[in-house]
TORMAR-525110 format. One record per residue (C-alpha): residue number from 1; chain; x, y, z. Coordinates in Angstrom, 1 decimal, always signed. Layout:
! TORMAR-525110
    n  chain      px      py      pz
  NUM      A       X       Y       Z
...
***
This chain:
! TORMAR-525110
    n  chain      px      py      pz
    1      A   -43.7   -20.0   +95.7
    2      A   -41.5   -21.3   +92.9
    3      A   -41.9   -25.1   +92.7
    4      A   -39.5   -26.2   +89.9
    5      A   -38.2   -25.3   +86.4
    6      A   -39.7   -28.4   +84.7
    7      A   -39.9   -27.9   +80.9
    8      A   -37.1   -25.3   +80.8
    9      A   -34.5   -25.9   +78.0
   10      A   -32.0   -24.1   +75.9
   11      A   -30.8   -25.1   +72.5
   12      A   -27.2   -26.3   +72.6
   13      A   -27.4   -27.1   +76.4
   14      A   -27.5   -30.8   +77.5
   15      A   -28.2   -32.0   +74.0
   16      A   -31.3   -29.8   +73.4
   17      A   -31.9   -28.8   +69.7
   18      A   -33.8   -25.8   +68.4
   19      A   -37.3   -26.4   +67.0
   20      A   -39.6   -24.8   +64.5
   21      A   -42.4   -22.6   +65.9
   22      A   -43.7   -21.6   +62.4
   23      A   -42.5   -22.6   +58.9
   24      A   -41.6   -19.8   +56.5
   25      A   -43.9   -21.4   +53.9
   26      A   -46.5   -23.5   +55.8
   27      A   -48.2   -24.5   +52.6
   28      A   -45.1   -26.4   +51.6
   29      A   -45.3   -28.4   +54.8
   30      A   -49.0   -29.3   +54.9
   31      A   -49.5   -32.4   +57.0
   32      A   -45.8   -32.9   +57.8
   33      A   -45.0   -33.2   +61.6
   34      A   -42.2   -31.1   +63.0
   35      A   -40.6   -30.5   +66.4
   36      A   -41.3   -27.3   +68.1
   37      A   -39.2   -28.3   +71.1
   38      A   -36.6   -31.0   +71.2
   39      A   -35.1   -31.7   +74.6
   40      A   -35.5   -35.5   +75.0
   41      A   -37.6   -36.4   +78.1
   42      A   -38.2   -32.8   +79.1
   43      A   -39.7   -30.8   +76.2
   44      A   -40.8   -32.6   +73.0
   45      A   -43.8   -30.5   +71.7
   46      A   -44.7   -31.3   +68.0
   47      A   -47.2   -29.9   +65.5
   48      A   -48.3   -30.2   +61.9
   49      A   -50.1   -27.8   +59.6
   50      A   -53.6   -29.2   +59.0
   51      A   -55.4   -26.3   +57.1
   52      A   -54.6   -23.0   +55.5
   53      A   -57.9   -21.3   +54.9
   54      A   -59.9   -21.5   +58.2
   55      A   -62.2   -18.7   +59.4
   56      A   -62.4   -18.0   +63.2
   57      A   -64.2   -15.5   +65.4
   58      A   -62.8   -14.5   +68.8
   59      A   -63.6   -11.5   +71.0
   60      A   -61.0    -9.4   +69.2
   61      A   -62.6   -10.0   +65.8
   62      A   -63.2   -12.3   +62.9
   63      A   -60.3   -13.5   +60.8
   64      A   -60.2   -15.2   +57.4
   65      A   -57.4   -17.3   +55.8
   66      A   -56.3   -18.6   +59.2
   67      A   -53.7   -21.3   +59.5
   68      A   -54.6   -24.3   +61.6
   69      A   -52.2   -26.7   +63.3
   70      A   -52.5   -29.9   +65.4
   71      A   -50.3   -29.8   +68.4
   72      A   -49.3   -32.7   +70.7
   73      A   -46.3   -34.1   +72.7
   74      A   -45.1   -37.7   +73.0
   75      A   -44.5   -37.0   +76.7
   76      A   -48.3   -36.8   +77.3
   77      A   -50.0   -39.4   +75.0
   78      A   -53.6   -38.8   +74.2
   79      A   -53.4   -35.0   +74.5
   80      A   -54.2   -33.0   +71.4
   81      A   -54.9   -29.3   +70.7
   82      A   -55.8   -27.3   +67.6
   83      A   -54.2   -23.8   +67.3
   84      A   -55.2   -21.1   +64.8
   85      A   -52.8   -18.4   +63.5
   86      A   -53.9   -15.2   +61.7
   87      A   -51.5   -13.3   +59.5
   88      A   -50.0   -10.3   +61.2
   89      A   -51.3   -11.3   +64.6
   90      A   -50.1   -14.8   +65.4
   91      A   -52.0   -17.2   +67.7
   92      A   -55.7   -16.1   +68.0
   93      A   -57.3   -19.3   +69.3
   94      A   -56.3   -22.6   +70.9
   95      A   -58.8   -25.4   +71.5
   96      A   -57.9   -28.6   +73.5
   97      A   -59.7   -31.4   +71.7
   98      A   -58.4   -34.6   +73.4
   99      A   -57.0   -35.5   +76.8
  100      A   -58.3   -32.3   +78.4
  101      A   -60.8   -29.5   +77.8
  102      A   -60.7   -25.7   +77.5
  103      A   -59.5   -23.1   +75.1
  104      A   -57.6   -19.8   +74.8
  105      A   -58.9   -17.0   +72.6
  106      A   -57.6   -13.5   +71.7
  107      A   -59.4   -10.7   +73.5
  108      A   -57.1    -7.8   +72.9
  109      A   -53.6    -7.0   +71.7
  110      A   -51.4    -5.0   +74.0
  111      A   -47.9    -5.8   +72.7
  112      A   -46.8    -6.7   +69.2
  113      A   -44.2    -5.7   +66.6
  114      A   -46.4    -2.7   +66.0
  115      A   -48.9    -1.0   +68.2
  116      A   -52.5    -2.3   +68.4
  117      A   -53.5    +0.0   +65.6
  118      A   -50.6    -1.2   +63.5
  119      A   -52.0    -4.7   +63.3
  120      A   -54.4    -5.8   +60.5
  121      A   -57.8    -4.6   +61.6
  122      A   -60.6    -7.1   +62.1
  123      A   -64.1    -6.5   +60.7
  124      A   -64.7    -3.0   +62.2
  125      A   -64.5    +0.4   +60.6
  126      A   -65.0    -0.8   +57.1
  127      A   -67.4    +0.6   +54.4
  128      A   -70.9    -0.9   +54.2
  129      A   -70.8    -4.4   +52.6
  130      A   -67.0    -4.4   +52.5
  131      A   -65.4    -7.8   +52.6
  132      A   -61.7    -7.7   +53.5
  133      A   -59.1    -9.8   +51.7
  134      A   -56.3   -10.0   +54.1
  135      A   -54.4   -12.6   +52.1
  136      A   -53.7   -10.2   +49.3
  137      A   -52.5    -7.3   +51.5
  138      A   -48.9    -6.2   +51.1
  139      A   -48.9    -3.6   +53.9
  140      A   -48.8    -5.9   +56.9
  141      A   -45.1    -6.1   +57.7
  142      A   -43.6    -3.4   +59.9
  143      A   -41.6    -0.8   +57.8
  144      A   -38.0    +0.1   +58.6
  145      A   -36.9    +3.6   +57.8
  146      A   -33.1    +4.2   +57.3
  147      A   -33.3    +7.0   +54.8
  148      A   -37.0    +8.0   +54.9
  149      A   -36.8   +11.5   +53.3
  150      A   -35.5   +10.2   +49.9
  151      A   -38.8    +9.2   +48.3
  152      A   -37.9    +8.0   +44.9
  153      A   -40.4    +5.2   +44.3
  154      A   -40.9    +5.3   +40.5
  155      A   -44.7    +5.5   +40.8
  156      A   -44.7    +8.0   +43.6
  157      A   -41.4    +9.9   +43.4
  158      A   -42.3   +12.6   +45.9
  159      A   -38.9   +14.1   +46.2
  160      A   -38.3   +14.1   +42.4
  161      A   -41.5   +16.1   +41.6
  162      A   -41.3   +19.8   +42.4
  163      A   -44.9   +20.6   +41.4
  164      A   -47.7   +18.7   +39.7
  165      A   -50.9   +20.4   +38.5
  166      A   -54.0   +18.3   +37.8
  167      A   -57.0   +19.8   +35.8
  168      A   -60.5   +18.6   +35.2
  169      A   -64.2   +19.3   +35.6
  170      A   -66.4   +18.3   +38.6
  171      A   -70.1   +19.0   +38.6
  172      A   -69.6   +21.0   +35.5
  173      A   -67.1   +23.4   +37.1
  174      A   -63.4   +23.7   +36.5
  175      A   -61.4   +21.8   +39.2
  176      A   -57.7   +22.3   +39.8
  177      A   -55.3   +20.6   +42.2
  178      A   -51.7   +21.6   +43.0
  179      A   -49.2   +19.2   +44.6
  180      A   -46.0   +21.0   +45.7
  181      A   -43.1   +19.5   +47.6
  182      A   -42.3   +21.8   +50.6
  183      A   -38.6   +22.3   +51.5
  184      A   -38.9   +21.4   +55.2
  185      A   -39.2   +18.0   +56.9
  186      A   -40.8   +17.1   +60.2
  187      A   -40.4   +14.2   +62.7
  188      A   -43.4   +12.0   +63.7
  189      A   -43.3    +9.8   +66.7
  190      A   -45.1    +6.4   +66.5
  191      A   -44.9    +3.2   +68.3
  192      A   -41.8    +4.3   +70.3
  193      A   -40.0    +5.3   +67.1
  194      A   -39.3    +8.7   +65.4
  195      A   -39.4    +9.0   +61.6
  196      A   -38.4   +12.1   +59.6
  197      A   -41.0   +12.7   +56.9
  198      A   -41.4   +14.9   +53.8
  199      A   -44.3   +17.4   +53.5
  200      A   -46.4   +17.6   +50.4
  201      A   -48.7   +20.5   +50.0
  202      A   -52.1   +19.8   +48.4
  203      A   -54.4   +22.6   +47.3
  204      A   -57.7   +22.1   +45.5
  205      A   -59.7   +24.8   +43.8
  206      A   -63.2   +24.7   +42.4
  207      A   -64.1   +27.4   +39.8
  208      A   -61.0   +29.3   +40.8
  209      A   -61.7   +29.4   +44.5
  210      A   -60.1   +27.4   +47.3
  211      A   -61.8   +24.2   +48.2
  212      A   -59.4   +22.2   +50.3
  213      A   -55.8   +22.4   +51.6
  214      A   -53.8   +19.6   +53.2
  215      A   -50.3   +18.8   +54.3
  216      A   -49.4   +15.2   +53.6
  217      A   -46.6   +13.5   +55.6
  218      A   -44.7   +10.8   +53.7
  219      A   -41.6    +8.6   +54.1
  220      A   -40.0    +5.9   +52.1
  221      A   -39.1    +2.6   +53.8
  222      A   -36.2    +0.4   +53.2
  223      A   -37.0    -1.6   +50.1
  224      A   -38.8    +1.3   +48.3
  225      A   -42.4    +1.3   +49.6
  226      A   -43.8    +4.7   +50.4
  227      A   -45.7    +5.2   +53.7
  228      A   -48.3    +7.8   +54.7
  229      A   -47.9    +9.3   +58.1
  230      A   -51.1   +11.3   +58.1
  231      A   -52.5   +14.6   +56.7
  232      A   -53.5   +17.9   +58.1
  233      A   -56.7   +18.8   +56.3
  234      A   -58.7   +22.1   +55.9
  235      A   -61.9   +22.1   +54.0
  236      A   -63.4   +25.5   +52.9
  237      A   -66.7   +27.1   +52.2
  238      A   -66.7   +30.7   +50.9
  239      A   -63.1   +31.1   +52.0
  240      A   -63.6   +30.0   +55.6
  241      A   -62.6   +26.7   +57.1
  242      A   -65.8   +24.6   +57.3
  243      A   -64.3   +21.4   +58.9
  244      A   -61.1   +19.4   +59.1
  245      A   -62.6   +16.1   +58.2
  246      A   -59.9   +13.6   +57.1
  247      A   -57.2   +14.8   +59.4
  248      A   -55.1   +12.1   +61.1
  249      A   -51.6   +11.6   +62.4
  250      A   -49.6    +8.4   +62.8
  251      A   -48.7    +7.7   +66.4
  252      A   -51.7    +9.8   +67.6
  253      A   -54.6    +8.3   +65.8
  254      A   -53.2    +5.1   +64.4
  255      A   -50.4    +3.6   +62.4
  256      A   -48.7    +4.9   +59.3
  257      A   -50.2    +3.3   +56.1
  258      A   -48.6    +2.2   +52.9
  259      A   -49.5    +4.5   +50.0
  260      A   -47.3    +2.8   +47.4
  261      A   -45.7    -0.7   +47.4
  262      A   -42.1    -1.0   +46.4
  263      A   -43.0    -3.3   +43.5
  264      A   -46.7    -3.4   +43.0
  265      A   -48.3    -6.4   +41.2
  266      A   -51.8    -7.0   +39.9
  267      A   -54.0    -8.1   +42.8
  268      A   -52.0    -6.4   +45.5
  269      A   -54.1    -4.8   +48.2
  270      A   -52.9    -2.0   +50.6
  271      A   -54.7    +0.5   +52.9
  272      A   -53.7    +4.0   +52.2
  273      A   -55.6    +5.2   +55.3
  274      A   -57.0    +3.0   +58.1
  275      A   -58.2    +4.9   +61.2
  276      A   -61.5    +3.1   +62.1
  277      A   -64.4    +5.6   +62.3
  278      A   -62.4    +8.4   +60.7
  279      A   -60.7    +7.5   +57.5
  280      A   -60.4    +4.4   +55.4
  281      A   -59.0    +3.9   +51.9
  282      A   -58.1    +0.5   +50.5
  283      A   -56.4    +0.2   +47.1
  284      A   -56.4    -2.9   +44.8
  285      A   -53.9    -2.9   +41.9
  286      A   -55.8    -3.5   +38.7
  287      A   -53.1    -3.2   +36.0
  288      A   -49.4    -2.4   +35.7
  289      A   -47.0    -1.5   +32.9
  290      A   -49.7    +0.3   +31.0
  291      A   -49.4    +3.1   +28.5
  292      A   -51.2    +6.5   +28.9
  293      A   -51.3    +9.8   +27.0
  294      A   -49.4   +12.4   +29.0
  295      A   -48.7   +16.1   +28.8
  296      A   -45.9   +15.5   +26.3
  297      A   -46.8   +12.2   +24.6
  298      A   -47.1    +8.6   +25.7
  299      A   -46.1    +7.5   +29.1
  300      A   -45.1    +3.9   +29.8
  301      A   -45.1    +1.9   +33.0
  302      A   -48.4    +3.3   +34.3
  303      A   -50.3    +1.5   +37.1
  304      A   -54.1    +1.6   +37.5
  305      A   -55.7    +1.0   +40.8
  306      A   -59.2    +0.9   +42.2
  307      A   -59.7    +2.6   +45.6
  308      A   -62.6    +2.2   +48.0
  309      A   -63.3    +4.8   +50.7
  310      A   -65.2    +4.8   +54.0
  311      A   -68.4    +5.7   +52.2
  312      A   -68.2    +2.6   +50.0
  313      A   -67.6    +4.7   +46.8
  314      A   -64.9    +3.4   +44.5
  315      A   -62.4    +5.5   +42.4
  316      A   -60.0    +4.6   +39.6
  317      A   -56.6    +6.2   +39.9
  318      A   -53.5    +6.0   +37.7
  319      A   -49.9    +6.5   +38.8
  320      A   -47.2    +7.3   +36.3
  321      A   -43.4    +7.3   +36.5
  322      A   -42.1   +10.8   +36.9
  323      A   -45.5   +12.2   +38.0
  324      A   -46.9   +10.1   +40.8
  325      A   -50.7   +10.4   +41.0
  326      A   -51.5   +11.1   +37.4
  327      A   -55.3   +10.6   +37.2
  328      A   -57.9   +10.8   +40.0
  329      A   -61.4   +12.0   +40.5
  330      A   -62.0   +13.1   +36.9
  331      A   -58.7   +15.1   +36.9
  332      A   -55.6   +14.4   +34.8
  333      A   -52.1   +15.7   +35.1
  334      A   -51.8   +18.8   +33.1
  335      A   -48.1   +19.6   +33.7
  336      A   -45.4   +18.6   +36.2
  337      A   -41.9   +19.7   +36.7
  338      A   -39.1   +18.8   +36.4
  339      A   -40.3   +15.9   +34.1
  340      A   -42.1   +18.3   +31.8
  341      A   -39.4   +21.0   +31.9
  342      A   -38.2   +22.3   +28.5
  343      A   -34.8   +23.7   +27.6
  344      A   -36.2   +26.2   +25.1
  345      A   -36.5   +29.9   +26.1
  346      A   -39.8   +31.2   +27.2
  347      A   -41.9   +31.8   +24.0
  348      A   -42.7   +35.5   +23.5
  349      A   -46.4   +34.6   +23.0
  350      A   -46.6   +33.5   +26.6
  351      A   -45.2   +36.8   +27.8
  352      A   -47.8   +38.6   +25.7
  353      A   -50.6   +36.6   +27.2
  354      A   -49.5   +37.2   +30.8
  355      A   -48.9   +41.0   +30.2
  356      A   -52.3   +41.4   +28.5
  357      A   -54.2   +39.4   +31.1
  358      A   -52.6   +41.4   +33.9
  359      A   -53.4   +44.7   +32.2
  360      A   -57.1   +43.8   +31.7
  361      A   -57.4   +42.4   +35.2
  362      A   -56.1   +45.6   +36.8
  363      A   -58.2   +47.9   +34.6
  364      A   -61.4   +45.9   +34.3
  365      A   -63.4   +48.6   +36.1
  366      A   -62.1   +51.4   +33.9
  367      A   -64.8   +50.9   +31.3
  368      A   -62.2   +51.5   +28.5
  369      A   -63.6   +48.7   +26.4
  370      A   -61.8   +49.8   +23.3
  371      A   -58.5   +49.4   +25.1
  372      A   -59.6   +46.0   +26.5
  373      A   -60.6   +44.9   +23.1
  374      A   -57.3   +45.9   +21.6
  375      A   -55.4   +44.1   +24.3
  376      A   -57.5   +41.0   +23.8
  377      A   -56.9   +41.0   +20.1
  378      A   -53.1   +41.0   +20.7
  379      A   -53.6   +38.1   +23.2
  380      A   -55.7   +36.1   +20.8
  381      A   -53.1   +36.6   +18.1
  382      A   -50.4   +35.4   +20.4
  383      A   -52.4   +32.3   +21.4
  384      A   -53.1   +31.4   +17.8
  385      A   -49.4   +31.7   +17.0
  386      A   -48.5   +29.6   +20.0
  387      A   -50.9   +26.9   +19.0
  388      A   -49.7   +26.9   +15.4
  389      A   -46.1   +26.3   +16.5
  390      A   -45.2   +22.8   +15.1
  391      A   -42.9   +22.1   +18.1
  392      A   -45.4   +23.2   +20.7
  393      A   -48.8   +22.5   +19.3
  394      A   -49.0   +18.9   +20.6
  395      A   -47.8   +19.7   +24.1
  396      A   -49.9   +20.1   +27.2
  397      A   -53.4   +19.4   +25.8
  398      A   -55.1   +20.0   +29.2
  399      A   -53.4   +23.4   +29.4
  400      A   -54.7   +24.2   +25.9
  401      A   -58.2   +23.4   +27.1
  402      A   -57.9   +25.6   +30.2
  403      A   -56.5   +28.5   +28.1
  404      A   -59.1   +28.2   +25.4
  405      A   -61.9   +28.2   +27.9
  406      A   -60.5   +31.3   +29.7
  407      A   -59.9   +33.3   +26.5
  408      A   -63.5   +32.5   +25.3
  409      A   -64.9   +33.7   +28.7
  410      A   -62.8   +36.9   +28.4
  411      A   -63.9   +37.5   +24.9
  412      A   -67.6   +37.1   +25.9
  413      A   -67.2   +39.4   +29.0
  414      A   -65.5   +42.2   +27.0
  415      A   -68.2   +42.0   +24.3
  416      A   -70.9   +42.3   +27.0
  417      A   -68.9   +45.1   +28.7
  418      A   -69.2   +43.3   +32.0
  419      A   -66.5   +44.5   +34.4
  420      A   -66.8   +41.7   +37.0
  421      A   -66.8   +38.9   +34.4
  422      A   -64.0   +40.6   +32.5
  423      A   -61.8   +40.7   +35.7
  424      A   -62.5   +37.1   +36.6
  425      A   -61.8   +35.9   +33.1
  426      A   -58.6   +37.9   +32.8
  427      A   -57.5   +36.4   +36.1
  428      A   -58.2   +32.9   +34.7
  429      A   -56.1   +33.6   +31.6
  430      A   -53.2   +34.8   +33.8
  431      A   -53.4   +31.6   +35.9
  432      A   -53.5   +29.5   +32.7
  433      A   -50.5   +31.4   +31.2
  434      A   -48.4   +30.8   +34.3
  435      A   -49.2   +27.1   +34.0
  436      A   -47.9   +27.2   +30.5
  437      A   -44.8   +29.1   +31.6
  438      A   -44.0   +26.5   +34.3
  439      A   -41.9   +24.2   +32.0
  440      A   -39.8   +27.1   +30.9
  441      A   -39.0   +28.8   +34.2
  442      A   -38.0   +27.8   +37.7
  443      A   -41.1   +26.9   +39.7
  444      A   -40.2   +29.4   +42.4
  445      A   -40.3   +32.2   +39.8
  446      A   -43.7   +31.1   +38.6
  447      A   -45.0   +30.9   +42.2
  448      A   -43.6   +34.4   +42.9
  449      A   -45.8   +35.7   +40.0
  450      A   -48.7   +33.7   +41.3
  451      A   -48.2   +35.3   +44.7
  452      A   -48.3   +38.8   +43.2
  453      A   -51.3   +38.0   +41.1
  454      A   -53.3   +36.9   +44.2
  455      A   -52.4   +40.0   +46.2
  456      A   -54.0   +42.0   +43.4
  457      A   -57.0   +39.8   +43.5
  458      A   -57.5   +40.7   +47.2
  459      A   -57.6   +44.3   +46.2
  460      A   -60.3   +43.8   +43.5
  461      A   -62.4   +41.4   +45.7
  462      A   -62.2   +43.9   +48.5
  463      A   -63.5   +46.6   +46.2
  464      A   -66.3   +44.2   +45.1
  465      A   -67.3   +44.0   +48.8
  466      A   -67.0   +40.2   +48.9
  467      A   -65.5   +39.1   +52.3
  468      A   -65.7   +35.4   +51.5
  469      A   -63.6   +35.8   +48.4
  470      A   -61.1   +38.0   +50.2
  471      A   -60.8   +35.4   +52.9
  472      A   -60.2   +32.7   +50.3
  473      A   -57.6   +34.9   +48.5
  474      A   -55.7   +35.2   +51.7
  475      A   -55.7   +31.5   +52.3
  476      A   -54.1   +30.9   +48.8
  477      A   -51.5   +33.6   +49.4
  478      A   -50.5   +31.9   +52.7
  479      A   -50.2   +28.6   +50.8
  480      A   -48.0   +30.1   +48.0
  481      A   -45.9   +31.9   +50.6
  482      A   -45.3   +28.6   +52.3
  483      A   -43.8   +27.3   +49.1
  484      A   -41.5   +30.3   +48.4
  485      A   -40.6   +32.0   +51.7
  486      A   -37.3   +30.1   +52.0
  487      A   -36.1   +31.6   +48.8
  488      A   -36.7   +35.3   +49.7
  489      A   -34.0   +37.5   +51.3
  490      A   -34.5   +37.6   +55.1
  491      A   -35.5   +41.2   +55.6
  492      A   -38.0   +41.1   +52.7
  493      A   -39.4   +37.8   +54.0
  494      A   -40.0   +39.5   +57.4
  495      A   -41.8   +42.4   +55.7
  496      A   -44.0   +40.0   +53.8
  497      A   -44.7   +38.0   +57.0
  498      A   -45.9   +41.2   +58.7
  499      A   -48.1   +42.2   +55.8
  500      A   -49.6   +38.8   +55.6
  501      A   -50.4   +38.8   +59.3
  502      A   -52.1   +42.2   +58.9
  503      A   -54.0   +40.9   +55.9
  504      A   -55.1   +37.8   +57.7
  505      A   -56.4   +39.9   +60.7
  506      A   -58.3   +42.2   +58.3
  507      A   -59.9   +39.2   +56.4
  508      A   -60.9   +37.5   +59.7
  509      A   -62.5   +40.8   +60.9
  510      A   -64.1   +41.3   +57.4
  511      A   -62.5   +44.8   +57.4
  512      A   -62.2   +45.1   +53.6
  513      A   -60.7   +48.5   +53.7
  514      A   -57.8   +47.3   +55.8
  515      A   -57.5   +44.2   +53.7
  516      A   -57.2   +46.3   +50.5
  517      A   -54.5   +48.5   +52.2
  518      A   -52.5   +45.5   +53.4
  519      A   -52.8   +43.8   +50.0
  520      A   -51.6   +47.0   +48.3
  521      A   -48.5   +47.1   +50.4
  522      A   -48.0   +43.4   +49.9
  523      A   -48.3   +43.8   +46.1
  524      A   -45.7   +46.6   +46.1
  525      A   -43.3   +44.4   +47.9
  526      A   -43.9   +41.2   +46.0
  527      A   -43.7   +43.0   +42.6
  528      A   -40.0   +43.3   +43.0
  529      A   -39.3   +39.9   +44.5
  530      A   -36.4   +37.9   +43.3
  531      A   -35.0   +34.5   +44.3
  532      A   -32.3   +34.8   +47.0
  533      A   -28.9   +33.3   +46.1
***
């Protein structure tokens, strides 16, 4: 039964004035009393900030850097309470210390500006020995997305980078990563909202074979910070999906996470992934406005960060204007477009290298070693000429290393008259050459040539009776097709879709004869592909 409305008030009614529940900068008002309610005789609650760095533990978790206030009212002399406020949460504990007894403590969060997962997490789901520093985090506030698909943050300009290739060595083996912006967008529902996101395709290779594939979902918030809405991950062993560890989706598994602040400063902390028990990556900005050697000379404005993962391992990464993620996991950016695009025509030497590598690859089993040696001699001459070009000699040093390594392997394989090693090395030379051609040609054209090259690799791997390699080849074909399908004329695209479907079925069934036949048909179609107007 309703008894009365005692304590009710409204600012502007009957002389009541608005009060302050929380100062914008509590540190500036330490020890200064202020009115939280000001309706004389009815509601006159007051408070003052008494501490800024308290630590409290409640059933919901442990919180550091907690703000403490003393609260009282002149209408009830002798009554005093202490209240504790955690950043991103609000009130987590209230203890009555005079005039009465009792306390209130936070047990769970069911309503907030963000969903429960969107709030700063207490001390659960962290790496072993990890000590969170909530005060330095810049990813607490709820993001607002008015134009989310224009991702132009200078240090992670997703929509301004068509393709980025990173190269390096891991465990002594060549490692390659391709980041390609896909043309489509998708919409992700989270916390009652829907956000349109861009899709970034990530493909990692180890020693020329597929290692991992992921689709990353990203959006830029108002103000310029980039947020990560999850990733669809596939990890491979011998061409077959081994697990999908690392997969998560905002709204389903947790909140979106900041992947790049709008204006990062040294000491800033943000969590790129934060799904307790599944994924965790926290980044600390170590240095900004640095200079780094890039594919075409010095790059200014580089940011270095340290990242810690769920396993407690730390990684140093660098982010560079025009590239985005420039250095990570012992890999550096080898080339990116459009920032590394050149207006010069394609050098004839790069055409010679691709034609020669393709010829040797297709005829590696012919045992015509004199012909292979002659083709290799022309390729080597072309490479020496390309390196001696004054204008080009200092460009793309990682691509130089990749090409030199592949040509050395091809030379050794031909000298030893080893067909399998010759085929593999010729393929590596073709891949390296297409990377070199990327700055001179539209990325779609280069991917069309990559697609045709991989169809021919299916044929040779089928002949070598290696079902794992065939399965991996098909995976890569599917990824490349995902990047170029929208540019191909509709009827041709339908024909390729049908052949890819047949090829996938054959690879799954380990029917290598059928795989070779489907790949042959696919190669015939893709050899004449052109970009649709």
